[in-house]
Backbone as numpy.savetxt, mean C-alpha at the origin, in Angstrom:
# Nx Ny Nz CAx CAy CAz Cx Cy Cz
32.58 -0.63 -25.40 31.03 -0.69 -24.78 31.46 -0.95 -23.56
30.43 -1.52 -22.88 30.34 -1.70 -21.49 31.35 -3.02 -20.75
32.08 -2.95 -19.66 33.16 -4.29 -19.47 31.98 -5.51 -19.22
32.56 -6.45 -19.75 31.59 -7.28 -19.40 31.27 -7.92 -17.79
30.47 -8.71 -17.23 30.43 -8.66 -15.75 30.59 -10.41 -15.70
31.59 -10.50 -14.76 31.98 -12.19 -14.70 31.12 -12.24 -13.12
30.70 -13.70 -13.56 29.38 -14.06 -12.42 29.94 -15.30 -11.81
30.35 -15.60 -10.94 30.89 -16.69 -10.05 29.84 -17.31 -8.80
29.38 -16.43 -8.23 28.46 -17.06 -7.40 26.57 -16.59 -7.65
26.02 -17.24 -7.50 24.74 -16.42 -7.74 23.43 -16.95 -6.10
23.01 -15.38 -5.91 22.61 -15.76 -4.81 21.14 -15.79 -5.25
20.12 -17.15 -4.90 19.34 -17.16 -4.93 18.36 -16.35 -4.02
17.31 -15.55 -3.91 16.33 -15.19 -2.86 14.84 -14.91 -3.79
14.05 -14.33 -2.46 12.73 -14.01 -3.09 12.69 -12.78 -2.26
11.49 -11.83 -3.08 10.82 -10.78 -2.63 9.77 -10.67 -2.53
8.88 -9.91 -1.68 7.83 -9.49 -1.94 6.79 -8.77 -3.03
6.23 -9.14 -3.78 5.78 -8.06 -4.85 5.66 -6.71 -4.70
5.48 -6.36 -3.43 5.77 -5.11 -3.47 6.55 -4.48 -3.14
7.90 -5.10 -2.76 9.10 -4.65 -2.54 10.19 -4.96 -3.72
9.95 -5.75 -4.44 10.63 -6.77 -5.43 11.02 -5.73 -6.46
10.59 -4.42 -7.00 11.21 -3.58 -8.10 12.44 -3.09 -7.52
12.03 -2.21 -6.25 12.81 -1.84 -5.70 14.52 -2.61 -5.65
14.24 -3.66 -5.21 15.09 -4.51 -4.43 15.78 -5.05 -5.70
14.95 -5.57 -6.98 16.15 -5.61 -7.81 16.86 -4.76 -8.81
16.22 -3.41 -8.59 16.92 -2.32 -9.07 18.29 -2.23 -8.43
18.23 -2.27 -6.41 19.39 -2.64 -5.99 20.29 -3.87 -6.36
19.77 -4.60 -6.75 20.83 -5.94 -6.92 21.42 -6.01 -8.23
21.03 -5.16 -9.36 21.53 -4.87 -10.52 22.87 -3.94 -10.20
22.47 -2.86 -9.42 23.33 -1.85 -9.26 24.68 -2.52 -8.49
24.20 -3.34 -7.63 25.13 -3.93 -6.44 26.14 -4.85 -7.74
25.54 -5.82 -8.68 26.51 -6.70 -9.65 26.70 -5.82 -10.19
26.63 -4.78 -11.12 27.42 -4.36 -11.91 28.58 -2.94 -11.65
28.48 -2.77 -10.05 29.41 -1.91 -9.70 30.30 -2.39 -8.76
29.74 -3.32 -7.60 30.85 -4.06 -6.26 30.38 -5.45 -6.54
29.52 -5.92 -7.43 29.45 -7.41 -7.17 30.52 -8.30 -6.72
31.98 -7.72 -7.32 33.18 -9.05 -7.10 32.50 -10.31 -7.59
31.88 -10.51 -8.67 31.10 -11.53 -9.58 30.20 -12.36 -8.52
29.48 -11.88 -7.80 28.25 -12.13 -7.36 27.12 -11.58 -7.89
26.17 -12.50 -8.45 24.55 -12.12 -8.71 23.67 -12.55 -8.41
22.97 -11.44 -7.58 21.94 -11.58 -6.90 20.33 -11.66 -7.51
20.00 -13.48 -7.62 18.70 -13.50 -8.48 17.36 -13.15 -7.65
16.85 -11.95 -7.69 15.65 -12.01 -6.85 14.41 -12.48 -7.52
13.67 -12.98 -7.07 12.39 -13.17 -7.94 11.30 -12.95 -6.90
10.41 -12.07 -7.48 8.86 -11.84 -6.77 8.03 -13.21 -6.85
7.18 -12.91 -5.35 6.70 -14.06 -4.83 5.52 -13.44 -4.11
4.75 -14.71 -3.60 3.62 -14.17 -2.46 4.53 -14.16 -1.01
3.46 -13.50 -0.18 3.75 -13.91 1.17 4.11 -15.38 1.82
2.86 -15.79 1.54 2.90 -17.59 2.05 4.51 -18.23 1.39
4.14 -18.15 0.01 5.19 -18.77 -0.52 6.55 -18.52 -0.49
7.26 -17.00 -0.03 8.45 -16.23 0.44 8.49 -17.22 1.65
7.55 -17.06 2.91 7.38 -17.42 3.97 8.07 -19.32 3.89
7.44 -20.01 2.95 7.53 -21.44 3.27 8.78 -21.82 2.51
9.24 -21.02 1.71 10.71 -21.32 1.43 12.08 -20.82 1.98
11.55 -19.81 2.74 12.48 -19.18 3.61 12.78 -20.11 4.91
11.59 -20.84 5.65 11.46 -21.43 6.37 12.02 -23.26 6.27
11.73 -23.41 5.17 12.44 -24.77 5.05 14.09 -24.60 3.84
14.45 -23.45 4.20 16.08 -23.12 3.60 15.80 -23.54 2.18
14.89 -23.55 1.48 15.18 -23.42 -0.02 15.82 -22.46 -0.62
15.76 -21.33 0.13 16.43 -19.99 -1.05 17.31 -19.38 0.33
18.13 -18.58 0.10 19.34 -18.10 1.14 18.67 -16.79 1.69
17.90 -15.91 0.91 17.67 -14.68 1.87 16.16 -14.56 1.14
15.58 -13.50 1.72 14.21 -12.96 1.50 14.32 -11.53 1.73
13.62 -11.33 1.16 12.87 -9.39 1.19 11.45 -9.50 1.66
11.30 -8.98 2.83 9.89 -8.80 3.37 9.20 -7.48 3.60
8.48 -7.20 3.28 7.34 -5.67 3.89 7.10 -5.92 5.06
7.55 -6.70 6.18 6.97 -6.52 7.51 7.73 -7.86 8.09
8.14 -7.62 9.25 9.12 -8.96 9.79 8.14 -10.23 10.09
9.24 -11.29 10.49 8.18 -12.25 11.36 7.86 -12.09 12.43
7.08 -12.49 13.28 6.79 -12.48 14.42 7.38 -13.27 15.02
7.30 -13.02 16.71 8.25 -13.61 17.54 7.77 -15.26 17.59
6.78 -15.25 17.12 6.40 -17.24 17.23 7.22 -17.78 15.98
7.32 -16.69 14.85 8.03 -17.93 14.07 9.45 -17.62 14.30
10.45 -16.45 14.83 11.44 -16.37 15.10 11.58 -17.35 16.36
10.92 -17.65 17.06 11.42 -18.59 17.88 11.31 -20.13 17.56
10.30 -20.40 16.73 10.10 -21.58 16.42 11.62 -22.42 15.89
11.14 -23.91 15.72 12.56 -24.50 15.59 13.00 -24.25 13.79
12.30 -24.15 12.95 12.50 -23.35 12.06 13.22 -21.95 11.91
12.65 -20.94 12.65 12.87 -19.73 12.33 13.80 -19.11 13.29
14.43 -20.07 14.19 15.34 -19.66 15.07 16.69 -19.05 14.75
17.03 -19.55 13.53 18.41 -19.21 12.78 18.02 -17.86 11.78
17.18 -17.28 11.74 16.74 -16.48 10.64 17.01 -14.92 11.42
17.99 -14.78 10.44 18.55 -13.16 10.92 17.91 -11.89 10.21
16.86 -11.34 11.03 16.06 -9.93 10.50 16.83 -8.89 10.50
17.17 -8.24 9.22 17.97 -7.16 9.14 17.17 -5.89 8.54
16.69 -4.72 9.29 15.88 -3.58 8.62 16.68 -2.87 7.35
15.96 -2.95 6.29 16.22 -2.18 5.26 15.73 -0.85 4.68
14.56 -0.86 5.26 13.94 0.17 4.44 12.74 0.50 5.27
12.15 1.64 4.77 10.24 1.94 5.03 9.56 2.29 4.16
8.47 2.19 3.86 7.92 3.02 2.73 6.47 3.47 3.31
5.49 4.48 2.86 4.53 4.82 3.01 3.49 3.84 2.73
2.43 4.43 2.95 1.10 4.28 2.98 0.14 5.28 2.32
-0.32 5.02 0.88 -1.36 5.94 0.62 -2.40 5.74 0.77
-2.99 6.93 1.18 -4.81 6.89 0.92 -5.27 7.23 -0.61
-5.38 6.23 -1.12 -5.62 6.45 -2.54 -6.92 6.35 -3.32
-7.52 7.58 -4.24 -8.58 7.66 -4.77 -8.73 7.64 -6.17
-9.93 7.39 -7.02 -10.11 7.59 -7.98 -11.40 8.49 -8.10
-11.09 9.60 -8.85 -12.50 10.65 -8.47 -12.26 11.80 -9.91
-13.11 11.12 -10.58 -12.57 11.78 -11.98 -12.50 13.33 -12.16
-13.35 13.86 -11.23 -14.01 15.29 -11.19 -13.10 15.96 -10.80
-11.93 15.46 -9.70 -11.24 15.90 -9.04 -9.52 15.64 -9.54
-9.52 15.17 -10.81 -8.19 15.04 -11.60 -8.14 15.72 -12.74
-7.05 16.63 -12.71 -6.60 17.41 -13.78 -6.46 17.06 -15.17
-6.41 15.47 -15.19 -6.03 15.23 -16.07 -7.00 14.37 -16.80
-8.10 14.08 -16.09 -9.02 13.71 -16.90 -10.45 14.87 -17.13
-10.42 15.90 -16.55 -11.40 16.86 -16.92 -10.61 18.23 -17.28
-9.55 18.30 -17.28 -9.11 19.82 -17.75 -9.10 20.71 -16.88
-9.08 20.50 -16.11 -8.43 21.25 -14.73 -7.43 21.28 -15.25
-6.98 22.80 -14.80 -5.29 23.17 -14.73 -4.61 23.15 -13.77
-3.28 22.31 -13.83 -2.50 22.12 -12.53 -2.00 23.39 -11.89
-1.58 23.44 -10.47 -1.53 22.35 -9.98 -2.88 22.24 -9.22
-3.78 21.22 -9.16 -4.28 21.22 -8.00 -4.39 20.51 -6.82
-5.18 21.14 -5.70 -4.85 20.74 -4.32 -5.45 18.93 -4.35
-4.43 18.01 -3.35 -5.16 16.86 -2.95 -6.39 16.97 -2.03
-6.88 15.92 -2.43 -8.12 15.51 -1.61 -7.98 15.51 0.19
-8.26 16.50 0.79 -8.20 16.16 2.17 -9.10 15.12 2.81
-8.65 14.18 3.86 -8.99 13.72 4.44 -9.01 13.18 6.17
-9.53 13.07 7.01 -9.39 13.23 8.02 -9.39 11.47 8.92
-9.09 11.32 9.83 -8.80 10.20 10.38 -10.62 9.63 10.73
-11.30 11.02 11.07 -12.71 10.69 11.22 -13.27 9.83 9.91
-12.90 10.80 8.74 -13.90 10.41 7.56 -13.42 9.33 7.12
-12.02 8.69 7.31 -11.36 7.66 7.09 -12.36 6.25 7.53
-12.40 6.35 8.92 -13.09 5.72 9.80 -14.57 5.55 9.59
-15.17 6.33 9.23 -16.61 6.28 8.91 -17.10 5.93 7.07
-16.11 5.66 6.39 -16.22 5.51 4.80 -15.74 3.58 5.58
-14.93 3.58 5.97 -14.26 2.27 6.21 -15.45 1.79 7.12
-16.44 2.61 7.98 -17.24 1.71 9.02 -18.18 1.63 8.30
-18.57 2.31 7.01 -20.01 2.08 6.50 -20.88 3.24 6.63
-20.68 4.16 7.14 -21.13 5.37 7.87 -21.23 6.76 6.45
-20.22 7.14 6.31 -20.21 7.81 4.96 -19.84 6.59 3.54
-21.02 7.42 2.54 -21.25 6.60 1.60 -21.29 6.92 0.45
-21.18 8.26 0.14 -21.06 9.26 -1.05 -19.88 10.36 -0.76
-19.67 10.47 -2.33 -18.66 11.38 -1.93 -18.66 12.63 -1.99
-19.89 13.29 -2.03 -20.30 14.67 -1.72 -21.04 14.60 -0.35
-20.47 13.60 0.59 -20.99 13.70 2.03 -20.74 15.04 2.71
-21.57 15.56 3.80 -21.10 17.14 4.24 -19.75 17.07 5.05
-19.23 15.82 5.60 -18.14 15.98 6.25 -16.86 16.06 5.17
-16.89 15.21 3.93 -15.87 15.12 3.07 -15.73 17.15 2.31
-17.25 17.85 2.41 -17.21 18.66 1.59 -16.70 19.57 2.65
-16.73 19.55 3.99 -15.97 20.67 5.25 -14.58 20.50 4.97
-14.08 19.39 4.67 -12.23 18.69 4.82 -12.02 19.95 3.39
-13.23 19.81 2.82 -12.13 19.85 1.07 -12.98 21.70 0.63
-13.10 22.34 1.21 -14.41 23.53 0.72 -13.74 23.86 -0.80
-13.02 23.98 -1.31 -12.48 24.28 -2.71 -12.80 22.99 -3.56
-13.51 22.10 -3.09 -13.87 20.86 -3.95 -15.34 21.03 -3.80
-15.81 22.05 -3.04 -17.44 21.75 -2.72 -18.38 21.42 -3.79
-18.19 22.19 -5.10 -19.03 22.43 -6.26 -18.47 20.92 -6.89
-17.44 20.44 -6.75 -16.83 19.30 -7.71 -17.60 17.99 -6.81
-16.89 17.61 -5.38 -17.61 16.59 -5.26 -18.75 15.84 -5.53
-18.63 14.65 -6.26 -19.98 13.75 -6.97 -20.87 13.66 -6.12
-21.77 13.19 -6.12 -23.20 12.48 -5.45 -22.85 11.09 -6.10
-21.94 10.35 -6.27 -21.58 9.07 -6.31 -21.52 8.28 -4.94
-21.74 7.40 -5.01 -21.18 6.19 -4.02 -19.65 5.83 -4.00
-19.29 5.70 -2.71 -17.99 5.35 -2.72 -17.73 4.24 -2.75
-16.82 3.44 -3.98 -16.55 2.27 -3.96 -15.29 1.97 -2.81
-14.94 1.04 -2.22 -14.65 0.85 -0.96 -13.37 -0.40 -1.27
-12.41 0.01 -1.74 -11.36 -1.27 -1.90 -10.78 -2.03 -0.56
-11.09 -3.47 -0.62 -10.87 -4.06 0.68 -10.35 -5.26 0.16
-9.45 -5.75 0.36 -7.87 -6.85 0.15 -9.12 -8.11 0.75
-9.15 -8.85 -0.66 -9.69 -10.13 -0.23 -9.25 -11.15 0.65
-7.69 -11.59 0.82 -7.35 -12.01 2.08 -6.60 -11.33 2.81
-6.12 -11.38 4.04 -5.71 -11.00 5.40 -4.24 -10.29 4.57
-4.08 -9.04 4.56 -2.89 -8.70 4.50 -2.32 -7.71 5.63
-1.08 -7.32 5.64 -0.58 -6.55 6.90 -0.74 -4.96 6.57
-1.17 -4.68 5.10 -1.64 -3.09 5.17 -2.71 -2.72 6.02
-3.68 -3.79 5.99 -5.14 -3.38 6.74 -4.68 -3.13 8.22
-3.55 -3.91 8.98 -3.21 -3.98 10.14 -2.79 -2.61 10.66
-2.03 -2.30 9.45 -1.31 -0.82 9.38 -2.37 0.45 9.13
-3.46 0.12 8.08 -4.52 1.29 7.89 -5.01 1.28 9.78
-5.55 0.17 10.34 -6.38 0.35 11.45 -5.37 1.21 12.46
-4.09 0.54 12.45 -3.39 1.24 13.57 -2.67 2.66 13.56
-2.64 2.91 12.02 -2.33 4.65 11.51 -3.69 5.71 11.94
-4.82 5.05 11.77 -6.23 5.85 12.17 -6.30 5.78 13.63
-5.89 4.97 14.07 -6.17 4.72 15.63 -5.18 5.72 16.00
-4.04 5.47 15.64 -2.95 6.68 16.44 -3.26 8.21 16.42
-4.32 8.36 15.17 -4.81 9.73 14.96 -6.01 10.24 15.68
-6.41 8.84 16.49 -7.51 9.36 17.82 -8.66 9.17 17.42
-8.79 7.70 16.77 -10.47 7.22 16.30 -10.07 5.88 16.72
-11.09 5.43 17.69 -11.19 4.33 18.47 -12.07 3.50 17.27
-11.25 1.88 17.21 -11.78 0.89 16.43 -12.35 0.03 17.33
-12.84 0.07 18.48 -13.23 -0.82 19.50 -14.43 -2.02 18.69
-15.02 -0.78 17.51 -16.11 -1.83 17.36 -15.63 -2.49 16.17
-14.23 -2.34 15.48 -13.79 -3.12 14.25 -13.10 -4.14 14.71
-12.82 -5.46 14.30 -12.02 -6.37 14.87 -10.40 -5.77 14.46
-9.64 -5.28 15.42 -8.27 -5.00 14.89 -7.56 -5.87 14.82
-7.65 -6.17 13.39 -7.07 -7.86 12.96 -6.75 -7.62 12.08
-5.66 -8.25 11.04 -5.23 -8.28 9.48 -5.87 -8.82 9.23
-7.35 -9.71 9.79 -8.29 -10.53 9.27 -9.32 -9.67 8.71
-9.39 -8.26 8.96 -10.73 -7.74 8.99 -10.99 -7.79 7.46
-12.21 -7.96 7.54 -12.82 -7.85 5.72 -13.91 -6.89 5.47
-14.14 -6.05 6.79 -14.58 -5.07 6.64 -16.30 -5.11 6.32
-16.67 -6.19 7.08 -18.24 -6.94 7.11 -19.23 -5.77 6.68
-18.94 -4.60 7.44 -20.18 -3.61 7.71 -20.83 -2.65 7.03
-19.44 -3.02 5.39 -19.79 -2.21 4.27 -20.95 -2.61 3.74
-21.86 -2.30 2.67 -22.79 -2.62 2.40 -21.57 -3.37 0.73
-21.76 -4.73 0.53 -20.98 -5.37 -0.35 -21.47 -4.74 -1.78
-22.44 -4.30 -2.27 -22.45 -3.56 -3.71 -21.24 -2.30 -3.51
-20.73 -1.93 -2.40 -19.79 -0.65 -2.50 -18.11 -1.17 -2.15
-18.12 -2.53 -2.17 -16.69 -3.34 -1.80 -16.53 -3.22 -3.07
-14.65 -3.46 -3.57 -14.22 -3.99 -4.61 -13.00 -4.88 -3.89
-13.08 -6.25 -4.24 -11.77 -6.95 -3.81 -10.83 -6.91 -4.17
-9.96 -6.68 -3.95 -8.20 -7.02 -4.57 -7.16 -7.55 -4.06
-6.33 -8.01 -4.34 -5.10 -8.21 -3.80 -3.54 -7.45 -3.91
-2.88 -7.93 -3.13 -1.47 -6.72 -3.12 -1.39 -6.53 -4.65
-1.34 -7.65 -5.07 -0.46 -7.51 -6.63 -1.62 -6.90 -7.69
-2.76 -7.01 -7.48 -3.84 -6.24 -8.51 -4.53 -4.95 -8.26
-4.21 -4.14 -7.16 -5.25 -3.39 -6.29 -5.16 -2.22 -7.20
-3.87 -1.47 -7.99 -3.91 -0.43 -8.55 -4.41 -0.38 -10.01
-4.48 -1.61 -10.53 -5.34 -1.75 -12.08 -6.29 -1.62 -11.18
-7.11 -2.56 -10.50 -8.60 -2.26 -10.15 -8.77 -1.21 -9.99
-8.01 -0.24 -8.97 -8.72 1.26 -8.74 -8.64 1.63 -9.82
-7.61 1.49 -10.92 -7.73 2.82 -12.33 -8.82 2.39 -13.12
-9.24 1.21 -12.75 -10.67 0.65 -13.81 -11.68 0.85 -12.76
-11.98 1.23 -11.79 -13.17 1.56 -10.87 -13.32 2.86 -10.33
-13.83 3.86 -11.11 -14.17 5.07 -10.69 -15.16 5.25 -9.42
-14.52 6.42 -8.53 -15.25 6.61 -7.20 -14.66 5.43 -6.17
-13.32 5.05 -6.53 -13.25 3.89 -5.16 -12.35 4.84 -4.43
-11.99 4.23 -3.42 -11.08 4.44 -2.47 -10.32 3.40 -1.82
-8.97 3.57 -1.08 -8.27 2.23 -0.40 -7.08 2.67 0.01
-6.01 1.66 0.46 -4.86 2.05 1.10 -4.15 1.14 0.61
-2.99 1.43 -0.15 -2.09 1.10 -1.11 -0.92 1.60 -0.98
0.62 0.45 -1.16 1.88 0.86 -0.92 1.81 2.29 -1.79
2.63 3.55 -1.16 2.94 4.77 -2.03 3.70 4.53 -3.13
4.85 3.65 -3.07 5.38 3.33 -4.24 4.76 2.82 -5.12
3.49 1.76 -5.20 3.08 1.42 -6.28 2.25 2.56 -6.81
1.66 3.22 -6.30 0.80 4.45 -6.88 1.54 5.63 -7.48
2.47 5.59 -7.11 3.36 6.69 -7.63 4.43 6.45 -8.74
4.35 5.07 -9.12 5.03 4.50 -10.08 3.93 4.00 -11.20
3.06 3.28 -10.51 1.82 2.74 -11.45 0.58 3.44 -11.64
0.51 4.46 -11.16 -1.02 5.24 -10.89 -1.31 5.96 -12.35
-0.51 5.92 -12.91 -0.64 6.72 -14.22 -1.54 7.89 -14.40
-1.46 8.53 -13.23 -2.29 9.79 -13.06 -3.78 9.86 -12.69
-4.18 8.60 -12.66 -5.73 8.31 -12.44 -5.99 8.04 -10.91
-5.24 7.19 -10.58 -5.28 6.99 -9.29 -4.43 8.54 -8.51
-5.06 9.01 -7.60 -4.39 9.77 -6.67 -4.52 9.64 -5.17
-3.11 10.31 -4.60 -3.23 10.48 -3.48 -3.66 11.50 -2.26
-4.27 11.13 -1.19 -5.20 12.25 -0.29 -3.86 12.25 0.24
-4.24 13.84 0.96 -3.62 14.07 2.20 -4.35 14.13 3.48
-3.82 13.22 4.57 -4.35 13.19 5.66 -4.19 14.23 6.75
-5.05 14.80 7.42 -4.95 15.94 8.59 -4.57 15.12 9.80
-3.01 15.70 10.41 -2.72 14.87 11.60 -2.76 15.42 13.04
-2.69 15.35 13.75 -3.17 15.62 15.26 -2.87 17.71 15.45
-1.54 17.40 14.36 -1.23 18.89 14.33 -2.39 20.03 13.26
-3.01 19.09 13.02 -4.02 20.07 11.58 -3.63 20.25 11.07
-2.08 19.80 10.42 -1.83 19.80 8.88 -1.81 18.19 8.04
-1.81 18.81 6.87 -2.31 17.87 5.68 -1.27 16.95 5.55
-1.19 16.11 5.32 0.46 15.25 5.22 0.28 14.43 3.92
0.90 14.01 3.18 0.92 12.69 2.28 1.92 11.86 2.81
1.81 10.53 1.82 2.88 9.60 2.52 4.40 10.12 1.95
4.95 9.56 2.86 7.03 9.56 2.66 7.24 8.57 1.85
8.00 8.55 1.00 8.58 7.78 -0.20 9.20 6.33 0.58
């Protein structure tokens, strides 16, 4: 049988919900292969809990999805904290449209992913494009022109400030769209969208809510969609400045 692992030291740390599954796998591998008696106990927590416990020295380390800003690191509580870049992950433009899903309507794979442009995404979140068969979406996806439904786009919004919103706005802006009319802040709540077409989510339940909300669209961690989407939530391609349709990188 397997050789038992002797544990001499336990390192307690917290990881953000969205990254802790990956880090837990790394921790297990470390303990079983090269740990030399060191066991890493990583517990998934919210960003608020993680920040509070780390700054109060209640834990030895934490795995964040974004670094602390300079104000935190220059404060008395944060001045001794060392930030080490470990990995990067992509963010998906995710959607749940049964008419475009081969698993749900009998289409034969491979089926092309839905194409989005920065302008389309901006208009969806500005409340300008409201239906899946809008002319601009059809123009970007001529192969789907007979499949795109005349259904309202249910827009996923985060119920509390999250860094994904800031990343989403920044990414779309870099693709050439001005967001001067939208508060470029992680506190954006997309109040310009008709509230009957918004779906409030949190970091931990975004994928499950999208799975149960037909005709929804949102921006989610790529790894979460890839591992928990169950084929119901799909990932769109975004047309970049070079005119190439690209998806998120792992």
